[in-house]
N, C-alpha and C positions, 0 to 999 in steps of 0.2 A: 504494499501501497503505499508504497514511499513518491510516490506523484500523483496519488489522488487528488484530484483537484473537485471541489464543490462550487456549480455554478450559482452565479444569482439566477433566478426561475421566474418566469412572471404567473406562475401557474402553482409551483410547490415550494415550500421551504425546508428545506434539512435540519431538524432541529438538535439532532446531538450528534458530536463526532464519532464517525465509523469508531464500533468496536467489534476486534475477533474476539467470536466465540468457541471457535475450533481453529488448530491450525496442525500444519503435518500431514492433509489428510491426502488420500490420492485420489486426486480427481471428484470431488466432490459434486453430486448432481440432484437436482429435484427437491428445492426444497419444500417445506410443505409445514403448517400452522395446523395443529387438531388441536382442539383446544388448549388444556394447559402447556402441552410438548410440543416438541420440532422432530419434525421428521425426516432423514434425509435418506441417499445412497452414497456409498465410496464405491461409487461407479469403477474404481480401476482394482476394487477388490471382489466386486461382486457382492457388496452387502448391504443389505436395507438397515437403517439404526432409528433407535430412538434418542433424542438426548430430553432428559427432564432431570431440572434441579441440580445443573449443574455434571451429570451424570451419562454418560452414553453407552445404551444397551443393544446390542444385535437383536434384531429380530425376522429376517429372512437373508439364509449365506446361501451360496455355493450359485450365483447365476453366472453362466458362462460369458467369457469373456469379446469383447468386437476392439476393431478401431475407428477413431474419429480423427480424422489427420490426423497427427503423429500423436494423440491422445489414446489410450488404453481405455475401455469402457465396458458400463454392461449393463447396468437400470439405465433407463433416462427418464421416464413419466410415472408416478404417485398418485392415486387418488383413492380416497374413502369415502365409502357411504355410511353416515353415520349412524341412521335410525337401525345398521343391518349392519352391521361390525363388519363389514368387508372391503379389501383394499381390493385395488386392479393397479396390477404394475405392467406397466408396458420395457419389455427387455430384451435386450440386444443380441442373447446368443444366438448362435447359428444364424437362420434367416428371420429370427426375430419373435416375439410370441406377443401377448396379449394374455397375461395370468389374475385367476382371482385368488385370493386367501382369504379364511376365515379367524377374524384377530383372535377368538380363542386357540387358535392352532400357536400361537407365538409362543416361544420362538420356535421356526421352522426353517424350512428348506425349499430352493428355487422349483424342486420336482415337484414338491408337493403342492402346486399353485394348479388349478383347474383352469386348462386354455380354452379362451372363446376364439372361435375358428375365424380365418380370415381369408377371404376368396381374396387371393395376391395377381397384383399383374406381371409382378415381377418377386425376386425375392427381395427384400428389403427390410432395413430395421425401422420397426415402431419407435418413433420420438417420441409420441404424446400423445394421454388417452382422457375422453371428460366423457360427461353424461350432463347432457341438455335435453329443453324438453319439458322438466320436470323430472326430471330421472328414466325418462321414455326413450331417449336416445341416444346410443355410444357411439361416439365418434374417436380412430384414430389416426394418427395420419405416420405415411408411410416415411423411410429414410430419402428415399431417391424421388420416391416419385408420385403416389397416389394417396389419397385423403381418403380414407374409409367411414361407414357408418354403417347403424342397424340396429333395429329395435331390441331391449335392452329388458331384460326381467330378471331376477338372481337366478331362478331355476332354468330356465331358457335363454341364454343370451344368445344375440348374434342371429344369424352368422354378419360379420362385418364383410361392408360389401364397397368396393372403389365406388366414386361419384362424380371424382373429378379428377385431373393430375394438372400437378406442378415441372418445373424444370429440376428443383433442387430440393424439395422437400419440405414440408413446415413443421417447424419443429417447436414452436409453441400457440396454444387454444386458449381465446377465455369467450364465455358468453356473454353479451350483452343485455344484462337483466333488465333491460327496460324495453328492448326490441325482441330480444330471442335468437337475434343473427350469432353466427360463431365470425369473432376476429381471429387470423391465423399469421401466425411470424413464417414466412418465405424465406428459407434462409439464406440462399445464393450460393455465390464461390468464392465467398471474400471479397471481390472487388468492388463493393457498394453497389452490387445488383440485386443484395436481398429486399424485399419489397412485404406490406400489410394488406391484408385483402380479407375479405366480407364475404359471407354465403349465409343464404336462410336454408338451415339442416330441415326445413319442413316442407322444402319446395318439390314440385313433383320433378322439376328437370333444375338441379343444382348450378349453377352458373355463379363464380363467385368472380367480383368487382375488386378492382386494384387501388385502395385504398393510399399508399403513401409510397414511393420509392426512394432508393439512395441508399438502402443500409448495409453494414459490413459484417455479414455473419449474422443474421437479426435469426437473435433465437426464444424470445420470451414476450410477452404481453399481458400488459394486467390493468383492468379497469380501478382506478383511482376514486373514491367516493364522489367529487366532484363530478364523475362520467366523462375525464378525460382519460386517456391512455399513455400508462407506462409501458415505455419498450427498453428491452435488452438487448446489447448488441455483444457479440463474444469478440469482434475485432479481427484481426491477421493471424494465419496461422502463423506468419515468420517469425512475430514477436510479440513480447509481452504488452502491458500497460495500453492496449489500443482497445479495452472494450470500454463500451459507454451506454449509460442509461440518459434517456432522456423524454420529453413529452411532447405529446401533440393532441390537438384537438380533433377528434375524429369527423365534425362538422366541417374546420377550414387545416384539412390536412397536408396543405402544400408548404407548411413551414415545421421542423421538429425545434424542440429547444433543450441543451442538455441540462441535464442534472449532477450530473457524476460523469468525469472522466479519468483516462488510466489506470481501468478497471484491468487485474491480471486475467485474462481469458476467463472472463464470468459466462458459468455454465448456468443458469438456474439462477430466479429470484420470488419472494411470497410476500406476502402481504397481507398484516395479521388486523383484526376489527377497529384496535387501538391505534392504526399506522404504524405501526412498525414494522420494518423493511429488514427482510433477508435475501441476503448476496451468498452465495456458492460460486470460489473462483476455483479453476483449475492452476493459477497459479502460474509460475514461471518459466518453470521448464517441464516438459511432459517425461514424467516416470520417474520424478526425482521427491513425492510425496509433498510439494508445496503449497498444496490447496488449501483454502479457509473457508471459513461461515462468518461471515462480515454481518453486522446487525446494527440498523439505523434508526431514528424515528423521523417522520416524515411529517407535516404539518401543510395541511389545504390555504392556501389563499384564498379570500371574498370574490 
């Protein structure tokens, strides 16, 4: 975090100095706030952990490993259905899988997960998985091409079918709580060709619209309480400290406003109900366990 810069932003204020919660991690990714705990994956080791009261506990181990650029990865997306204690994990092992786990079985291993079928257009790693339309539709994004959707229920989920293609994969997704549309982060090749897209998951024919362009490995998107969008860019594969966090207005998306720059290969982020932001970073050097979990507090401007 040596060269991390906090920018004056017209929409959001960083209220606290960024704090390192955990360091010396092997490619941490997919941080999520689950009530009073934080869940994340150490993707370079194939393990999902719980972080609570300054203690790290393994929950699911044994995910197979793959590569993302120069980085070793395994788990890429985590979500939870609170009222059913079901977790859904996007894992990159071999051709990738969407797996369901019952929380009552933790600690457990990856091979105990129940797979949700994907009718693939090609072998590709699923980047992310979310439930939308009040939990009725499950959406998963392929690592290199397709976005998949399917009807969801815990007993008989899926199958996930391709609904549209992009050139380089959708790596992060969020549902608009007002319209029900999904915003997706099209990662790009790292040469400022990443983009933000939007689509209606309930449409008979799904046709994504491009909202904004010009991002460097765009990997994440979050809705802020003021209905603006927080975007996370991994930055260049060729060097560290090129990751950035920015804000855009989806109704006026022609300009993005930087909030943080100088991040070391950020891999994921999450925002809590009290506007605590958690950012995972792969760190300065691949395969050197220099990853971190960083926490800071945000405040929305009027």
